PyMOL Python script that loads the backbone (N, CA, C, O; Angstrom):
from pymol import cmd

cmd.read_pdbstr("""\
ATOM      1  N   MET A   1      28.931 366.200 101.325  1.00  0.00           N
ATOM      2  CA  MET A   1      29.065 366.129 102.760  1.00  0.00           C
ATOM      3  C   MET A   1      27.735 366.431 103.438  1.00  0.00           C
ATOM      4  O   MET A   1      27.436 365.915 104.514  1.00  0.00           O
ATOM      5  N   LEU A   2      26.955 367.267 102.795  1.00  0.00           N
ATOM      6  CA  LEU A   2      25.629 367.552 103.342  1.00  0.00           C
ATOM      7  C   LEU A   2      24.831 366.259 103.473  1.00  0.00           C
ATOM      8  O   LEU A   2      24.080 366.076 104.431  1.00  0.00           O
ATOM      9  N   GLU A   3      25.001 365.363 102.501  1.00  0.00           N
ATOM     10  CA  GLU A   3      24.295 364.087 102.536  1.00  0.00           C
ATOM     11  C   GLU A   3      24.702 363.279 103.768  1.00  0.00           C
ATOM     12  O   GLU A   3      23.877 362.573 104.347  1.00  0.00           O
ATOM     13  N   ALA A   4      25.968 363.381 104.169  1.00  0.00           N
ATOM     14  CA  ALA A   4      26.446 362.661 105.360  1.00  0.00           C
ATOM     15  C   ALA A   4      25.730 363.173 106.604  1.00  0.00           C
ATOM     16  O   ALA A   4      25.344 362.389 107.471  1.00  0.00           O
ATOM     17  N   ARG A   5      25.556 364.486 106.689  1.00  0.00           N
ATOM     18  CA  ARG A   5      24.859 365.058 107.848  1.00  0.00           C
ATOM     19  C   ARG A   5      23.406 364.606 107.870  1.00  0.00           C
ATOM     20  O   ARG A   5      22.880 364.206 108.909  1.00  0.00           O
ATOM     21  N   GLN A   6      22.768 364.677 106.709  1.00  0.00           N
ATOM     22  CA  GLN A   6      21.365 364.292 106.638  1.00  0.00           C
ATOM     23  C   GLN A   6      21.184 362.805 106.918  1.00  0.00           C
ATOM     24  O   GLN A   6      20.244 362.411 107.608  1.00  0.00           O
ATOM     25  N   ALA A   7      22.084 361.977 106.384  1.00  0.00           N
ATOM     26  CA  ALA A   7      22.002 360.532 106.621  1.00  0.00           C
ATOM     27  C   ALA A   7      22.193 360.201 108.098  1.00  0.00           C
ATOM     28  O   ALA A   7      21.621 359.235 108.604  1.00  0.00           O
ATOM     29  N   ALA A   8      22.998 361.004 108.782  1.00  0.00           N
ATOM     30  CA  ALA A   8      23.225 360.792 110.213  1.00  0.00           C
ATOM     31  C   ALA A   8      22.064 361.326 111.052  1.00  0.00           C
ATOM     32  O   ALA A   8      22.013 361.111 112.263  1.00  0.00           O
ATOM     33  N   GLY A   9      21.136 362.024 110.398  1.00  0.00           N
ATOM     34  CA  GLY A   9      19.985 362.573 111.107  1.00  0.00           C
ATOM     35  C   GLY A   9      20.344 363.734 112.013  1.00  0.00           C
ATOM     36  O   GLY A   9      19.704 363.957 113.041  1.00  0.00           O
ATOM     37  N   LEU A  10      21.382 364.480 111.620  1.00  0.00           N
ATOM     38  CA  LEU A  10      21.861 365.591 112.443  1.00  0.00           C
ATOM     39  C   LEU A  10      21.413 366.934 111.882  1.00  0.00           C
ATOM     40  O   LEU A  10      21.280 367.103 110.670  1.00  0.00           O
ATOM     41  N   THR A  11      21.187 367.874 112.774  1.00  0.00           N
ATOM     42  CA  THR A  11      20.910 369.249 112.364  1.00  0.00           C
ATOM     43  C   THR A  11      22.230 370.005 112.268  1.00  0.00           C
ATOM     44  O   THR A  11      23.263 369.542 112.752  1.00  0.00           O
ATOM     45  N   GLN A  12      22.180 371.162 111.644  1.00  0.00           N
ATOM     46  CA  GLN A  12      23.372 372.005 111.600  1.00  0.00           C
ATOM     47  C   GLN A  12      23.810 372.378 113.014  1.00  0.00           C
ATOM     48  O   GLN A  12      25.006 372.469 113.290  1.00  0.00           O
ATOM     49  N   ALA A  13      22.859 372.591 113.898  1.00  0.00           N
ATOM     50  CA  ALA A  13      23.188 372.949 115.285  1.00  0.00           C
ATOM     51  C   ALA A  13      23.939 371.817 115.981  1.00  0.00           C
ATOM     52  O   ALA A  13      24.890 372.066 116.722  1.00  0.00           O
ATOM     53  N   GLU A  14      23.518 370.588 115.749  1.00  0.00           N
ATOM     54  CA  GLU A  14      24.194 369.444 116.370  1.00  0.00           C
ATOM     55  C   GLU A  14      25.611 369.287 115.829  1.00  0.00           C
ATOM     56  O   GLU A  14      26.544 369.008 116.581  1.00  0.00           O
ATOM     57  N   VAL A  15      25.763 369.470 114.519  1.00  0.00           N
ATOM     58  CA  VAL A  15      27.098 369.383 113.915  1.00  0.00           C
ATOM     59  C   VAL A  15      27.975 370.508 114.456  1.00  0.00           C
ATOM     60  O   VAL A  15      29.142 370.287 114.778  1.00  0.00           O
ATOM     61  N   ALA A  16      27.423 371.696 114.557  1.00  0.00           N
ATOM     62  CA  ALA A  16      28.185 372.838 115.076  1.00  0.00           C
ATOM     63  C   ALA A  16      28.681 372.560 116.492  1.00  0.00           C
ATOM     64  O   ALA A  16      29.838 372.836 116.811  1.00  0.00           O
ATOM     65  N   THR A  17      27.821 372.022 117.329  1.00  0.00           N
ATOM     66  CA  THR A  17      28.215 371.698 118.704  1.00  0.00           C
ATOM     67  C   THR A  17      29.345 370.678 118.710  1.00  0.00           C
ATOM     68  O   THR A  17      30.318 370.827 119.448  1.00  0.00           O
ATOM     69  N   ARG A  18      29.217 369.654 117.896  1.00  0.00           N
ATOM     70  CA  ARG A  18      30.246 368.611 117.834  1.00  0.00           C
ATOM     71  C   ARG A  18      31.570 369.144 117.296  1.00  0.00           C
ATOM     72  O   ARG A  18      32.640 368.673 117.683  1.00  0.00           O
ATOM     73  N   MET A  19      31.492 370.130 116.401  1.00  0.00           N
ATOM     74  CA  MET A  19      32.704 370.718 115.824  1.00  0.00           C
ATOM     75  C   MET A  19      33.293 371.808 116.705  1.00  0.00           C
ATOM     76  O   MET A  19      34.442 372.210 116.519  1.00  0.00           O
ATOM     77  N   GLY A  20      32.511 372.284 117.661  1.00  0.00           N
ATOM     78  CA  GLY A  20      32.966 373.389 118.490  1.00  0.00           C
ATOM     79  C   GLY A  20      32.928 374.712 117.755  1.00  0.00           C
ATOM     80  O   GLY A  20      33.804 375.559 117.929  1.00  0.00           O
ATOM     81  N   THR A  21      31.899 374.883 116.925  1.00  0.00           N
ATOM     82  CA  THR A  21      31.762 376.113 116.146  1.00  0.00           C
ATOM     83  C   THR A  21      30.309 376.576 116.191  1.00  0.00           C
ATOM     84  O   THR A  21      29.515 376.073 116.986  1.00  0.00           O
ATOM     85  N   THR A  22      29.969 377.524 115.345  1.00  0.00           N
ATOM     86  CA  THR A  22      28.619 378.084 115.331  1.00  0.00           C
ATOM     87  C   THR A  22      27.782 377.482 114.208  1.00  0.00           C
ATOM     88  O   THR A  22      28.311 376.918 113.250  1.00  0.00           O
ATOM     89  N   VAL A  23      26.477 377.614 114.348  1.00  0.00           N
ATOM     90  CA  VAL A  23      25.563 377.150 113.306  1.00  0.00           C
ATOM     91  C   VAL A  23      25.827 377.916 112.015  1.00  0.00           C
ATOM     92  O   VAL A  23      25.791 377.332 110.931  1.00  0.00           O
ATOM     93  N   SER A  24      26.092 379.214 112.119  1.00  0.00           N
ATOM     94  CA  SER A  24      26.334 380.001 110.905  1.00  0.00           C
ATOM     95  C   SER A  24      27.598 379.529 110.192  1.00  0.00           C
ATOM     96  O   SER A  24      27.658 379.566 108.964  1.00  0.00           O
ATOM     97  N   ALA A  25      28.607 379.086 110.940  1.00  0.00           N
ATOM     98  CA  ALA A  25      29.827 378.571 110.311  1.00  0.00           C
ATOM     99  C   ALA A  25      29.538 377.277 109.555  1.00  0.00           C
ATOM    100  O   ALA A  25      30.054 377.075 108.456  1.00  0.00           O
ATOM    101  N   VAL A  26      28.724 376.406 110.131  1.00  0.00           N
ATOM    102  CA  VAL A  26      28.352 375.156 109.453  1.00  0.00           C
ATOM    103  C   VAL A  26      27.521 375.472 108.214  1.00  0.00           C
ATOM    104  O   VAL A  26      27.701 374.848 107.169  1.00  0.00           O
ATOM    105  N   SER A  27      26.621 376.430 108.326  1.00  0.00           N
ATOM    106  CA  SER A  27      25.803 376.835 107.185  1.00  0.00           C
ATOM    107  C   SER A  27      26.673 377.372 106.053  1.00  0.00           C
ATOM    108  O   SER A  27      26.464 377.027 104.890  1.00  0.00           O
ATOM    109  N   ARG A  28      27.649 378.216 106.392  1.00  0.00           N
ATOM    110  CA  ARG A  28      28.567 378.752 105.374  1.00  0.00           C
ATOM    111  C   ARG A  28      29.394 377.635 104.746  1.00  0.00           C
ATOM    112  O   ARG A  28      29.620 377.631 103.536  1.00  0.00           O
ATOM    113  N   LEU A  29      29.844 376.693 105.565  1.00  0.00           N
ATOM    114  CA  LEU A  29      30.629 375.569 105.058  1.00  0.00           C
ATOM    115  C   LEU A  29      29.817 374.761 104.053  1.00  0.00           C
ATOM    116  O   LEU A  29      30.305 374.450 102.967  1.00  0.00           O
ATOM    117  N   GLU A  30      28.594 374.423 104.406  1.00  0.00           N
ATOM    118  CA  GLU A  30      27.752 373.642 103.494  1.00  0.00           C
ATOM    119  C   GLU A  30      27.446 374.423 102.223  1.00  0.00           C
ATOM    120  O   GLU A  30      27.422 373.846 101.135  1.00  0.00           O
ATOM    121  N   ALA A  31      27.214 375.722 102.346  1.00  0.00           N
ATOM    122  CA  ALA A  31      26.953 376.553 101.164  1.00  0.00           C
ATOM    123  C   ALA A  31      28.175 376.601 100.261  1.00  0.00           C
ATOM    124  O   ALA A  31      28.047 376.557  99.038  1.00  0.00           O
ATOM    125  N   SER A  32      29.360 376.691 100.859  1.00  0.00           N
ATOM    126  CA  SER A  32      30.582 376.755 100.045  1.00  0.00           C
ATOM    127  C   SER A  32      30.826 375.433  99.338  1.00  0.00           C
ATOM    128  O   SER A  32      31.351 375.421  98.224  1.00  0.00           O
ATOM    129  N   LEU A  33      30.458 374.323  99.957  1.00  0.00           N
ATOM    130  CA  LEU A  33      30.621 373.022  99.308  1.00  0.00           C
ATOM    131  C   LEU A  33      29.660 372.871  98.134  1.00  0.00           C
ATOM    132  O   LEU A  33      30.002 372.260  97.121  1.00  0.00           O
ATOM    133  N   ARG A  34      28.456 373.428  98.272  1.00  0.00           N
ATOM    134  CA  ARG A  34      27.482 373.370  97.174  1.00  0.00           C
ATOM    135  C   ARG A  34      27.904 374.256  96.010  1.00  0.00           C
ATOM    136  O   ARG A  34      27.752 373.871  94.851  1.00  0.00           O
ATOM    137  N   SER A  35      28.427 375.429  96.305  1.00  0.00           N
ATOM    138  CA  SER A  35      28.756 376.396  95.255  1.00  0.00           C
ATOM    139  C   SER A  35      30.116 376.138  94.626  1.00  0.00           C
ATOM    140  O   SER A  35      30.382 376.592  93.513  1.00  0.00           O
ATOM    141  N   GLU A  36      30.975 375.416  95.328  1.00  0.00           N
ATOM    142  CA  GLU A  36      32.335 375.128  94.869  1.00  0.00           C
ATOM    143  C   GLU A  36      33.150 376.402  94.643  1.00  0.00           C
ATOM    144  O   GLU A  36      34.129 376.384  93.898  1.00  0.00           O
ATOM    145  N   LYS A  37      32.751 377.514  95.285  1.00  0.00           N
ATOM    146  CA  LYS A  37      33.478 378.777  95.134  1.00  0.00           C
ATOM    147  C   LYS A  37      34.639 378.878  96.107  1.00  0.00           C
ATOM    148  O   LYS A  37      35.634 379.543  95.823  1.00  0.00           O
ATOM    149  N   HIS A  38      34.519 378.225  97.247  1.00  0.00           N
ATOM    150  CA  HIS A  38      35.558 378.288  98.272  1.00  0.00           C
ATOM    151  C   HIS A  38      35.983 376.875  98.628  1.00  0.00           C
ATOM    152  O   HIS A  38      35.193 375.935  98.550  1.00  0.00           O
ATOM    153  N   SER A  39      37.224 376.741  99.014  1.00  0.00           N
ATOM    154  CA  SER A  39      37.748 375.432  99.406  1.00  0.00           C
ATOM    155  C   SER A  39      38.076 375.446 100.893  1.00  0.00           C
ATOM    156  O   SER A  39      39.063 376.056 101.305  1.00  0.00           O
ATOM    157  N   PRO A  40      37.256 374.780 101.701  1.00  0.00           N
ATOM    158  CA  PRO A  40      37.564 374.712 103.125  1.00  0.00           C
ATOM    159  C   PRO A  40      38.837 373.899 103.358  1.00  0.00           C
ATOM    160  O   PRO A  40      39.220 373.086 102.517  1.00  0.00           O
ATOM    161  N   SER A  41      39.474 374.114 104.469  1.00  0.00           N
ATOM    162  CA  SER A  41      40.703 373.377 104.780  1.00  0.00           C
ATOM    163  C   SER A  41      40.379 371.906 105.033  1.00  0.00           C
ATOM    164  O   SER A  41      39.245 371.544 105.346  1.00  0.00           O
ATOM    165  N   PHE A  42      41.408 371.071 104.888  1.00  0.00           N
ATOM    166  CA  PHE A  42      41.235 369.652 105.184  1.00  0.00           C
ATOM    167  C   PHE A  42      40.852 369.459 106.646  1.00  0.00           C
ATOM    168  O   PHE A  42      40.056 368.578 106.972  1.00  0.00           O
ATOM    169  N   ALA A  43      41.415 370.275 107.521  1.00  0.00           N
ATOM    170  CA  ALA A  43      41.098 370.165 108.948  1.00  0.00           C
ATOM    171  C   ALA A  43      39.614 370.417 109.197  1.00  0.00           C
ATOM    172  O   ALA A  43      38.985 369.710 109.985  1.00  0.00           O
ATOM    173  N   THR A  44      39.057 371.418 108.531  1.00  0.00           N
ATOM    174  CA  THR A  44      37.635 371.724 108.684  1.00  0.00           C
ATOM    175  C   THR A  44      36.783 370.599 108.127  1.00  0.00           C
ATOM    176  O   THR A  44      35.798 370.197 108.746  1.00  0.00           O
ATOM    177  N   LEU A  45      37.156 370.089 106.962  1.00  0.00           N
ATOM    178  CA  LEU A  45      36.411 368.980 106.370  1.00  0.00           C
ATOM    179  C   LEU A  45      36.473 367.742 107.265  1.00  0.00           C
ATOM    180  O   LEU A  45      35.482 367.026 107.409  1.00  0.00           O
ATOM    181  N   ARG A  46      37.644 367.491 107.867  1.00  0.00           N
ATOM    182  CA  ARG A  46      37.800 366.343 108.762  1.00  0.00           C
ATOM    183  C   ARG A  46      36.903 366.499 109.989  1.00  0.00           C
ATOM    184  O   ARG A  46      36.249 365.544 110.406  1.00  0.00           O
ATOM    185  N   LYS A  47      36.871 367.699 110.568  1.00  0.00           N
ATOM    186  CA  LYS A  47      36.013 367.945 111.733  1.00  0.00           C
ATOM    187  C   LYS A  47      34.541 367.727 111.380  1.00  0.00           C
ATOM    188  O   LYS A  47      33.790 367.132 112.152  1.00  0.00           O
ATOM    189  N   TYR A  48      34.144 368.212 110.213  1.00  0.00           N
ATOM    190  CA  TYR A  48      32.755 368.058 109.768  1.00  0.00           C
ATOM    191  C   TYR A  48      32.428 366.578 109.609  1.00  0.00           C
ATOM    192  O   TYR A  48      31.390 366.112 110.079  1.00  0.00           O
ATOM    193  N   ALA A  49      33.315 365.843 108.946  1.00  0.00           N
ATOM    194  CA  ALA A  49      33.099 364.408 108.740  1.00  0.00           C
ATOM    195  C   ALA A  49      32.990 363.685 110.081  1.00  0.00           C
ATOM    196  O   ALA A  49      32.092 362.866 110.274  1.00  0.00           O
ATOM    197  N   GLN A  50      33.897 363.984 111.000  1.00  0.00           N
ATOM    198  CA  GLN A  50      33.875 363.342 112.322  1.00  0.00           C
ATOM    199  C   GLN A  50      32.592 363.686 113.077  1.00  0.00           C
ATOM    200  O   GLN A  50      32.023 362.836 113.760  1.00  0.00           O
ATOM    201  N   ALA A  51      32.146 364.916 112.953  1.00  0.00           N
ATOM    202  CA  ALA A  51      30.909 365.334 113.618  1.00  0.00           C
ATOM    203  C   ALA A  51      29.711 364.554 113.093  1.00  0.00           C
ATOM    204  O   ALA A  51      28.720 364.366 113.799  1.00  0.00           O
ATOM    205  N   CYS A  52      29.813 364.102 111.840  1.00  0.00           N
ATOM    206  CA  CYS A  52      28.735 363.326 111.214  1.00  0.00           C
ATOM    207  C   CYS A  52      28.937 361.825 111.386  1.00  0.00           C
ATOM    208  O   CYS A  52      28.169 361.026 110.851  1.00  0.00           O
ATOM    209  N   GLY A  53      29.974 361.444 112.136  1.00  0.00           N
ATOM    210  CA  GLY A  53      30.241 360.028 112.356  1.00  0.00           C
ATOM    211  C   GLY A  53      30.924 359.355 111.182  1.00  0.00           C
ATOM    212  O   GLY A  53      30.829 358.139 111.015  1.00  0.00           O
ATOM    213  N   LYS A  54      31.611 360.140 110.368  1.00  0.00           N
ATOM    214  CA  LYS A  54      32.294 359.628 109.176  1.00  0.00           C
ATOM    215  C   LYS A  54      33.779 359.902 109.266  1.00  0.00           C
ATOM    216  O   LYS A  54      34.241 360.604 110.165  1.00  0.00           O
ATOM    217  N   LYS A  55      34.526 359.339 108.322  1.00  0.00           N
ATOM    218  CA  LYS A  55      35.954 359.586 108.193  1.00  0.00           C
ATOM    219  C   LYS A  55      36.197 360.273 106.860  1.00  0.00           C
ATOM    220  O   LYS A  55      35.591 359.911 105.851  1.00  0.00           O
ATOM    221  N   LEU A  56      37.071 361.254 106.852  1.00  0.00           N
ATOM    222  CA  LEU A  56      37.460 361.912 105.611  1.00  0.00           C
ATOM    223  C   LEU A  56      38.604 361.112 105.005  1.00  0.00           C
ATOM    224  O   LEU A  56      39.632 360.901 105.649  1.00  0.00           O
ATOM    225  N   VAL A  57      38.423 360.666 103.764  1.00  0.00           N
ATOM    226  CA  VAL A  57      39.450 359.903 103.063  1.00  0.00           C
ATOM    227  C   VAL A  57      39.782 360.640 101.780  1.00  0.00           C
ATOM    228  O   VAL A  57      38.897 360.931 100.975  1.00  0.00           O
ATOM    229  N   ILE A  58      41.052 360.940 101.593  1.00  0.00           N
ATOM    230  CA  ILE A  58      41.509 361.602 100.372  1.00  0.00           C
ATOM    231  C   ILE A  58      42.310 360.577  99.599  1.00  0.00           C
ATOM    232  O   ILE A  58      43.232 359.957 100.130  1.00  0.00           O
ATOM    233  N   GLN A  59      41.950 360.405  98.346  1.00  0.00           N
ATOM    234  CA  GLN A  59      42.551 359.333  97.573  1.00  0.00           C
ATOM    235  C   GLN A  59      42.887 359.823  96.173  1.00  0.00           C
ATOM    236  O   GLN A  59      42.073 360.478  95.522  1.00  0.00           O
ATOM    237  N   MET A  60      44.080 359.504  95.720  1.00  0.00           N
ATOM    238  CA  MET A  60      44.461 359.787  94.336  1.00  0.00           C
ATOM    239  C   MET A  60      44.406 358.470  93.581  1.00  0.00           C
ATOM    240  O   MET A  60      44.943 357.459  94.034  1.00  0.00           O
ATOM    241  N   VAL A  61      43.766 358.488  92.449  1.00  0.00           N
ATOM    242  CA  VAL A  61      43.643 357.267  91.656  1.00  0.00           C
ATOM    243  C   VAL A  61      44.221 357.456  90.285  1.00  0.00           C
ATOM    244  O   VAL A  61      44.206 356.529  89.475  1.00  0.00           O
TER     245      VAL A  61
END
""", "prot")
cmd.dss("prot")
cmd.show_as("cartoon", "prot")
cmd.util.cbc("prot")
cmd.orient("prot")
């Protein structure tokens, strides 16, 4: 997901504003995705994706 933010040319501050949260919350979210230690909610992931101009798609194959 970090790649989506970078590809969109957005800073953590811009994503935070779009999500209605803080920069530190976005930083923690990205860190948790890298470490795979915590699982953010689908709602949080959806907000992050939307803030980056993307759609969250969950698919079972």
